C-alpha positions in Angstrom: 360.9 -63.4 124.8 363.7 -63.7 127.3 361.7 -63.2 130.4 358.9 -65.7 129.9 360.1 -68.2 132.4 360.6 -65.5 134.8 357.0 -64.6 134.3 355.8 -68.4 134.9 358.0 -69.0 137.8 356.6 -65.7 139.6 352.7 -66.8 139.7 353.6 -70.8 139.2 351.9 -71.2 136.3 351.5 -74.7 134.7 352.5 -73.9 131.0 352.1 -71.6 128.2 351.3 -72.0 124.8 351.6 -70.1 121.6 349.7 -70.8 118.5 350.3 -69.4 115.0 348.9 -70.5 111.6 350.4 -68.7 108.6 347.2 -69.1 106.4 345.0 -67.6 108.3 347.2 -65.2 110.5 346.4 -66.7 113.6 348.3 -65.4 116.7 347.2 -66.9 119.7 348.4 -67.5 123.5 347.0 -69.9 126.0 348.0 -69.9 129.9 347.6 -72.9 131.9 347.8 -71.6 135.3 347.0 -74.3 137.6 344.7 -77.6 136.8 344.3 -78.6 140.6 340.6 -78.8 140.4 340.5 -79.9 136.8 341.2 -78.6 133.3 341.7 -75.2 132.9 338.3 -73.1 132.0 338.8 -69.8 130.9 337.4 -67.3 128.3 339.1 -66.4 124.6 339.8 -62.7 124.4 340.2 -61.5 120.9 341.6 -57.9 121.0 344.8 -56.1 119.2 347.6 -55.2 121.9 350.5 -52.6 121.3 352.6 -55.4 121.3 352.8 -59.6 121.9 354.3 -58.6 125.3 351.3 -56.8 126.5 348.8 -59.5 125.1 351.3 -62.4 127.1 351.0 -60.1 130.5 346.9 -59.7 130.0 346.7 -63.3 129.1 348.9 -64.3 132.6 346.9 -62.0 134.7 343.2 -63.4 133.6 344.5 -66.9 133.8 345.5 -66.3 137.5 342.2 -64.6 138.3 340.6 -67.7 136.6 342.2 -70.2 139.3 340.3 -68.3 142.0 337.6 -67.7 140.3 337.0 -71.2 139.7 338.1 -72.5 142.9 335.8 -70.0 145.1 332.9 -70.8 142.7 333.5 -74.2 143.7 333.6 -76.0 140.7 336.1 -78.4 139.4 337.8 -76.5 136.9 341.1 -75.1 137.0 342.5 -71.5 135.6 343.3 -70.6 132.0 342.7 -68.0 129.5 343.4 -67.4 126.0 344.2 -64.5 123.6 343.7 -64.2 120.0 345.8 -60.9 119.0 343.4 -59.4 116.3 340.7 -56.9 115.6 337.2 -58.6 116.3 335.4 -56.2 114.3 337.9 -56.5 111.1 339.9 -59.9 111.2 337.7 -62.3 112.6 336.4 -64.8 110.3 335.8 -69.0 110.1 339.3 -69.2 108.7 340.7 -67.7 111.9 338.2 -69.5 114.4 339.1 -72.9 113.0 342.7 -72.5 113.1 342.1 -71.4 117.1 340.1 -74.6 117.2 343.0 -76.7 115.9 345.3 -75.0 118.3 343.3 -75.7 121.4 342.4 -79.3 120.7 346.2 -79.8 120.2 346.2 -79.0 124.0 344.4 -82.4 124.6 341.8 -81.1 127.0 344.1 -79.2 129.4 342.2 -75.9 128.5 338.6 -75.6 127.7 337.8 -72.3 126.0 335.1 -70.0 126.2 334.1 -66.5 125.5 335.5 -63.3 126.5 336.0 -59.7 125.0 335.7 -60.0 121.1 334.0 -63.5 121.1 330.4 -64.9 121.6 328.9 -68.3 121.3 328.5 -68.2 117.7 332.1 -67.9 117.5 332.2 -71.1 120.0 330.0 -73.1 117.1 332.6 -72.6 114.6 335.9 -73.5 117.0 333.8 -76.8 118.0 334.3 -77.8 114.2 337.8 -78.7 115.3 337.8 -79.3 119.2 335.3 -80.5 121.9 337.4 -78.8 124.5 335.0 -75.7 123.9 332.1 -74.2 126.1 329.9 -71.3 126.1 327.8 -72.9 123.0 324.2 -71.7 122.2 321.7 -73.4 123.8 320.5 -74.9 120.6 323.8 -76.8 120.6 323.3 -77.9 124.2 325.4 -75.1 125.7 324.6 -72.7 127.9 324.9 -69.9 126.0 325.9 -66.0 126.4 327.5 -65.7 129.9 326.7 -62.1 130.4 322.9 -63.0 131.6 324.3 -65.1 134.4 327.4 -62.9 134.9 324.8 -60.0 135.4 322.8 -62.2 137.8 326.0 -62.8 139.7 327.0 -59.6 140.2 323.3 -58.4 141.3 323.0 -61.4 144.0 326.7 -60.6 145.0 325.7 -57.0 145.6 322.3 -57.5 147.5 324.4 -59.9 149.6 327.5 -57.1 150.3 324.6 -54.4 150.7 323.2 -56.6 153.6 326.6 -56.3 155.4 327.5 -52.5 154.6 323.7 -50.9 154.7 322.4 -53.7 157.3 320.0 -54.6 154.5 319.9 -56.4 151.1 317.1 -54.5 149.7 318.4 -52.5 146.8 315.1 -50.2 146.5 316.3 -47.3 147.9 319.8 -47.5 147.1 321.7 -45.5 144.1 324.2 -47.4 141.9 326.5 -46.1 139.2 327.1 -48.5 136.3 330.3 -48.2 134.4 330.1 -50.1 131.1 326.6 -50.2 129.5 327.6 -53.1 127.5 325.8 -56.7 127.9 326.7 -57.2 131.4 326.3 -53.8 132.7 322.7 -53.4 130.8 321.5 -56.5 132.1 323.0 -55.2 135.9 320.9 -52.0 135.1 317.7 -53.7 134.2 317.7 -56.1 137.6 318.5 -52.9 139.8 315.6 -50.9 138.1 313.3 -53.7 138.1 314.0 -53.6 142.5 313.7 -49.8 142.4 317.2 -49.0 142.4 318.3 -45.2 141.3 320.7 -46.1 138.7 323.2 -43.8 136.8 325.2 -45.5 133.7 328.1 -44.4 131.4 329.9 -45.8 128.5 332.3 -44.8 125.9 329.8 -46.4 123.5 326.9 -44.3 122.4 324.9 -46.9 120.8 325.0 -48.6 123.9 323.9 -45.8 126.1 321.1 -45.4 123.6 319.9 -48.4 124.1 320.0 -48.5 127.8 318.6 -44.9 127.8 315.7 -46.2 125.5 314.9 -49.5 127.5 315.8 -48.9 131.2 315.0 -46.2 133.8 318.3 -45.1 133.9 320.6 -41.6 134.4 323.3 -41.4 131.6 326.4 -39.2 132.8 329.7 -38.5 131.0 332.7 -41.3 131.1 334.8 -39.0 133.3 332.1 -37.9 135.8 331.2 -41.6 136.8 333.8 -41.6 139.8 332.9 -38.5 141.5 329.3 -39.5 141.7 327.5 -39.4 145.2 326.0 -42.8 145.3 325.6 -45.9 147.5 327.3 -48.5 145.0 329.7 -48.0 142.5 329.6 -51.0 139.7 332.7 -51.5 137.4 331.4 -53.5 134.2 333.8 -52.3 131.4 337.6 -52.6 131.6 340.1 -53.1 134.2 342.7 -51.0 136.2 340.1 -48.2 136.9 340.6 -48.1 140.5 343.7 -46.3 140.6 345.7 -43.5 142.6 343.6 -40.9 140.5 340.2 -42.5 140.6 340.0 -43.9 144.4 340.1 -40.5 145.9 337.4 -39.1 143.8 335.0 -42.0 145.0 332.0 -41.0 147.3 330.5 -44.8 147.6 330.5 -46.8 150.6 330.5 -50.2 148.4 332.2 -51.3 145.0 330.6 -54.3 143.4 330.9 -55.0 139.4 331.8 -57.4 136.8 335.2 -56.1 135.4 338.0 -58.1 135.4 341.2 -56.9 137.1 339.3 -53.4 138.8 342.5 -52.5 140.8 345.6 -51.4 138.7 347.7 -52.8 141.8 345.9 -55.2 143.9 347.6 -54.7 147.3 348.1 -51.1 147.2 344.9 -50.1 145.8 342.5 -52.9 148.1 344.4 -50.8 150.9 343.6 -47.6 149.5 339.7 -48.6 149.6 340.0 -50.1 152.9 341.4 -47.1 154.6 338.4 -45.1 153.0 336.3 -47.6 154.5 334.6 -48.5 151.1 334.2 -52.6 150.9 335.3 -53.6 147.4 333.3 -56.6 146.0 336.2 -58.5 144.6 335.9 -58.7 140.9 336.7 -62.8 140.7 334.3 -63.5 143.2 331.0 -61.6 141.8 331.9 -61.9 138.0 331.8 -66.0 138.4 328.3 -66.3 137.1 329.4 -66.9 133.6 331.8 -69.7 134.3 329.5 -71.5 136.8 326.9 -71.1 134.0 328.8 -72.7 131.6 330.3 -75.5 133.8 326.7 -76.7 133.8 327.4 -78.2 130.2 329.2 -80.8 131.7 326.6 -82.0 133.8 326.1 -85.8 133.1 322.4 -84.8 132.7 323.0 -82.1 130.3 322.6 -78.5 131.0 319.6 -77.1 132.8 319.3 -73.3 133.3 317.3 -73.2 136.1 320.0 -75.3 138.0 322.6 -73.0 136.9 321.1 -69.8 138.2 320.6 -71.4 141.5 324.3 -72.2 141.6 324.9 -68.7 140.6 322.7 -67.1 142.9 325.0 -68.5 145.7 327.7 -66.3 144.6 325.7 -63.7 147.1 326.9 -66.1 150.2 330.5 -66.3 148.7 330.4 -63.0 148.8 329.0 -62.3 152.3 331.6 -64.8 153.6 334.6 -63.2 152.4 333.3 -60.0 153.7 333.1 -61.1 157.0 336.5 -62.7 156.8 338.0 -59.6 155.9 336.2 -57.8 158.8 337.1 -60.8 161.4 340.9 -60.6 160.5 341.2 -56.6 159.7 342.4 -57.1 156.3 341.0 -56.4 152.9 338.6 -58.1 150.9 341.1 -59.2 148.4 343.3 -60.7 150.8 339.9 -62.7 152.3 339.0 -63.9 149.1 342.7 -65.3 148.2 342.1 -67.1 151.6 339.2 -68.6 150.7 340.1 -69.7 147.5 343.2 -71.3 148.5 341.3 -73.2 151.0 339.5 -75.1 148.4 342.7 -75.6 146.3 344.4 -76.7 149.5 341.5 -79.4 150.3 341.7 -80.9 146.8 345.4 -81.3 146.7 345.0 -83.3 150.0 342.6 -85.4 148.6 343.7 -88.7 147.0 341.8 -88.6 143.7 340.4 -91.0 140.9 340.1 -89.4 137.4 337.5 -91.0 135.2 338.5 -90.1 131.6 335.2 -89.1 129.9 334.7 -89.5 126.1 335.8 -86.0 125.6 339.3 -86.4 127.7 337.7 -84.2 130.3 338.5 -84.9 134.1 335.5 -85.4 136.2 
């Protein structure tokens, strides 16, 4: 692909690695964006793409976001991402995952693989057979388990702190919230919200996910195409990205957007400005969705993973979100620009420090 170095140069990536295994059919890409704070830490997305160029672009976009997510989350890991070009429902097997593990091991600790769309903690158990550079392991393996619960909890805490500014009250009991996506994160977020007493609307293209939500939670089911036009206080995108765009933003009737989906804005600069002009506060995706990586980073604590301590740190996402909104308001800029400033301040601080790295048994910089 002739433009790869142009893509690397544009956003200052450190490394892009391609992994291929003929026997298993593995086709994987790892993008390492920035290791200023430590080894790159990011999930493994397994899905089919229209072509390899689309897979690369997705991987790069996600990896760059991880740098800012990890920096803003105050964890000592850099940003990276991995994609496996395969159908997770029909092509995933032990051989493929172990081949992926060998590929990751060859990066010598510069990238630590976690879970994302198409992979879960049980997959990471198989990957770990070939490499120690893996996180999101089940709790019975000494890991932090699924990222979904922690991610939803972080979004919930961030939403409450944002509501404190937007509505002058963090209490969501009298608020209406629409959730796009009833998967693991959206479902858990709906659970937190309904327990507090919020009126929750939810949609998904997966009928089984909607049925589960309808049967177990006090929510109202709406059609996917109707979610943008609901007259609600808060909109929570918890599915795929690029859903905030020229077509959907004019339809919104909310005052706050706070969800877990990655890369919600199709064009960050243009569409964040559109939201600002409409007086809709945008809860920046990589700030709110950091609960999973914060939780998984606690796997590397010297004393081992502790859920209570991990969730206490996840709860601080709310304070970060509040700071970002305050920075945006005091400087009359978008929350996206404010979040970038917030994350880059920590990256710059780390670059100015004289560091002594200790090499742990598994080659992780601590």
